[in-house]
C-alpha positions in Angstrom: -0.1 0.1 -0.1 1.6 3.4 -1.0 2.1 6.1 1.2 0.7 9.5 0.4 1.9 12.7 2.0 0.8 16.0 1.2 2.5 19.5 2.1 3.4 22.9 0.7 6.3 24.6 -0.3 7.9 26.4 2.3 6.7 27.1 5.8 7.1 31.1 6.6 4.7 32.6 4.3 1.3 30.5 5.5 -0.7 33.0 7.7 -3.6 30.4 7.9 -1.7 28.3 9.9 -0.1 30.7 12.3 -2.0 32.6 15.4 -1.3 36.2 15.9 2.2 36.7 17.8 3.8 33.2 16.7 7.5 34.2 15.8 9.2 33.4 12.8 11.4 31.0 14.3 8.7 28.9 15.9 6.7 28.7 12.2 8.1 25.4 11.3 7.6 23.4 14.6 3.7 24.5 14.1 4.0 23.9 10.6 5.2 20.3 11.4 1.8 20.0 13.4 -0.5 20.1 10.2 1.8 18.5 7.7 4.2 15.4 7.1 6.5 17.0 4.4 7.6 20.3 3.3 9.6 21.9 0.3 12.8 23.5 1.4 13.2 26.5 -0.9 15.7 28.5 0.7 18.5 26.2 -0.3 17.9 27.2 -4.1 18.9 30.9 -3.2 21.9 30.2 -0.9 24.3 27.2 0.2 22.9 27.2 3.5 25.4 26.6 6.8 24.7 23.2 8.6 23.2 25.1 11.5 20.2 26.2 9.7 19.5 22.2 8.9 20.4 21.3 12.6 17.7 23.6 13.7 15.2 22.1 11.5 15.9 18.8 12.4 15.4 19.4 16.2 12.0 21.3 15.4 10.3 18.7 13.3 9.1 15.4 14.5 11.0 12.0 13.7 8.9 11.1 10.4 8.8 14.5 8.8 10.4 14.9 5.4 12.1 17.7 3.7 12.0 18.0 0.0 15.2 20.1 -1.2 15.9 22.2 -3.8 19.7 22.5 -4.6 21.5 25.7 -4.9 20.3 27.6 -7.9 24.0 27.3 -9.3 23.8 23.6 -9.5 20.5 23.8 -11.9 22.0 26.6 -13.9 19.8 29.6 -13.3 22.2 31.7 -12.4 25.6 32.8 -14.5 27.2 34.3 -11.5 28.4 30.9 -10.7 29.6 30.0 -14.1 33.6 30.5 -13.2 33.3 28.2 -9.9 34.2 24.6 -9.8 31.2 22.6 -10.2 32.6 19.9 -8.2 33.2 22.1 -5.2 29.9 23.9 -5.5 28.1 20.3 -5.5 30.5 19.3 -2.5 29.5 22.2 -0.4 26.0 21.9 -1.1 26.3 17.9 -0.1 28.0 18.7 3.1 25.5 21.5 4.2 22.5 18.9 4.0 24.1 16.1 5.9 22.3 16.9 9.2 19.0 16.1 7.3 20.7 13.0 5.8 21.9 11.9 9.3 18.2 12.4 10.5 16.8 10.5 7.9 14.7 13.5 7.1 15.7 14.2 3.5 12.8 12.8 1.0 14.8 14.3 -2.0 16.7 16.3 -4.0 14.3 18.4 -6.4 16.5 19.4 -9.3 14.1 21.9 -11.2 15.8 23.2 -14.2 15.0 26.4 -15.4 12.5 27.1 -18.4 15.4 27.6 -21.0 16.9 24.2 -20.1 15.6 22.5 -23.5 16.0 18.7 -24.5 19.6 18.8 -26.3 22.4 16.7 -26.1 24.6 18.8 -23.8 21.5 19.2 -21.4 21.1 15.3 -21.2 24.8 15.2 -20.3 24.7 17.5 -17.9 21.2 15.8 -16.3 23.5 12.9 -15.9 26.6 14.6 -14.6 24.2 16.2 -11.7 23.1 12.8 -10.9 26.6 11.3 -10.8 27.4 14.0 -8.3 24.6 13.1 -6.0 24.6 9.4 -6.6 24.2 9.1 -2.7 21.0 10.7 -2.5 17.3 10.5 -3.6 17.2 12.5 -6.8 14.0 14.4 -8.3 13.6 16.1 -11.7 11.6 18.9 -12.7 11.9 20.1 -16.6 10.2 23.3 -17.1 10.9 23.4 -21.0 8.2 21.7 -23.1 10.6 20.1 -25.5 11.5 17.3 -22.9 7.7 16.1 -23.3 7.2 16.9 -26.9 5.6 13.4 -28.3 8.7 12.2 -30.0 11.0 12.5 -26.7 8.3 11.9 -24.0 9.0 8.2 -23.7 12.7 8.8 -24.1 12.9 11.2 -21.2 11.0 9.0 -18.8 13.1 6.1 -19.8 16.2 8.4 -19.3 15.1 9.1 -16.0 14.3 5.8 -15.1 18.1 5.0 -16.3 19.1 7.6 -13.7 17.2 6.3 -10.8 15.5 9.7 -10.7 11.8 10.7 -10.0 10.0 12.3 -12.6 8.2 15.6 -11.2 4.7 15.6 -12.3 3.4 19.1 -12.4 -0.1 20.8 -12.8 0.4 24.1 -14.4 -1.2 26.5 -16.9 -1.4 25.2 -20.2 -0.2 28.1 -22.5 1.8 26.6 -25.3 5.6 26.2 -25.2 5.9 27.9 -22.0 4.3 25.2 -20.0 5.0 21.4 -19.4 2.1 19.0 -20.0 0.6 16.7 -17.2 2.6 13.5 -17.9 1.8 10.8 -15.4 4.5 8.3 -15.2 6.6 6.9 -12.3 10.1 6.6 -13.0 11.3 5.7 -9.7 9.3 3.2 -7.6 10.7 4.3 -4.2 9.0 7.9 -4.7 6.8 9.9 -6.9 6.3 13.5 -6.5 3.8 15.7 -7.7 3.7 19.8 -7.7 0.5 22.1 -8.1 1.6 25.3 -9.4 -1.8 26.7 -9.9 -3.6 27.5 -13.1 -3.1 31.6 -13.6 -2.8 31.4 -17.4 -2.4 35.1 -17.9 0.0 35.5 -14.8 2.2 32.4 -16.1 3.1 34.5 -19.2 2.9 38.0 -18.5 4.2 39.8 -15.6 3.0 43.4 -15.2 6.0 46.1 -15.2 7.2 46.3 -11.4 5.3 43.1 -10.1 6.9 40.4 -8.4 6.8 37.5 -10.9 6.3 35.1 -8.2 3.3 36.9 -6.7 1.3 37.0 -10.1 2.6 33.5 -11.5 1.2 31.4 -8.5 -1.8 33.5 -7.7 -4.5 30.6 -8.0 -7.0 28.7 -5.8 -7.8 25.3 -7.0 -11.7 24.6 -7.5 -13.0 21.3 -5.9 -13.5 19.7 -9.3 -10.2 20.7 -10.4 -8.5 19.0 -7.5 -11.2 15.9 -8.0 -10.1 15.7 -11.4 -6.5 14.7 -10.1 -7.7 11.9 -7.6 -7.4 9.4 -10.7 -3.7 10.4 -11.4 -2.9 10.1 -7.8 -4.4 6.4 -7.7 -2.4 5.6 -10.8 0.7 6.7 -9.3 0.1 5.4 -6.0 -0.4 1.9 -7.7 3.0 2.2 -9.1 5.2 3.7 -6.3 5.9 3.2 -2.7 5.3 6.6 -1.6 3.7 9.7 -3.3 4.7 13.4 -2.0 2.1 16.0 -3.1 3.3 19.7 -2.8 1.3 22.9 -3.4 3.0 25.8 -4.3 0.0 28.3 -5.2 0.6 30.4 -2.3 0.8 34.0 -3.7 -2.8 34.4 -2.5 -2.5 32.1 0.5 -4.2 29.3 -1.1 -1.8 26.3 -0.7 -2.7 25.6 2.8 -6.4 25.6 2.1 -6.0 23.5 -1.2 -3.6 20.8 0.5 -5.8 20.3 3.1 -8.7 20.1 0.8 -7.0 17.2 -1.2 -5.9 15.6 1.8 -9.6 15.3 3.0 -10.3 14.1 -0.9 -8.0 11.3 -0.5 -9.0 10.5 2.9 -5.5 11.2 4.3 -5.0 11.3 8.2 -1.4 12.4 8.6 0.2 10.8 11.7 3.4 11.4 13.4 3.0 15.3 13.4 4.1 17.6 16.0 1.4 18.3 18.9 -1.0 20.7 17.8 -1.2 24.0 20.3 -4.5 24.5 22.0 -6.2 27.8 20.9 -8.2 29.7 23.3 -10.1 31.8 20.8 
């Protein structure tokens, strides 16, 4: 029987979870009383010191899991690291996450490649190199360029991920032409399947107004009950092939991720266990 777990991306911005006066440093502990997994995004922006991970290990229950996004220089999002030795960058990142590894709380490394990372021989080889550098760890891949899932490459892409023993990250996002990746249901790593809900803000996905934070626009969306219910058969299909399914909601620009995550959890009949104790609220 497959284990299905639901969480959201990050823990700092979900106001619905926190009573007034909750300190920032206490938010992860409170978050872990609601959800059993979380996506760690701050690791994307910097290679964090080990003490951060040590703190997060202490603040979460034994069975809690982190889906960790590697540093952006490792996935080609930034040019400023172009002159840095790639192996040194990977080793620094690897060293930083050891507290999670030692505590058994690393679910997977989520290598999310940029929208311009298309299906070319050079990029295939780079994914292989990333996998080789992180050979000792669970490894998930999210492609954001449509070419990987064009009809001529779709099955070859999935087979490629199987060869790497990498999890194919299945995404729900706006379908607005070449700027989108289609829903491709498939399990490439029997130990873990990963699903991410980005929302369906069609206009915001393509066009960000001048002076607007593109993240605030792109992920501004609340899924309807019908939209979530349409996903139930997909999750059931995946759960028949993977030992564990992790589902993450990334549609938090308007504070919708937590609501949709709990709504979907109820639809699937999930009852998360092993959470932190919930604080009693007087009012």
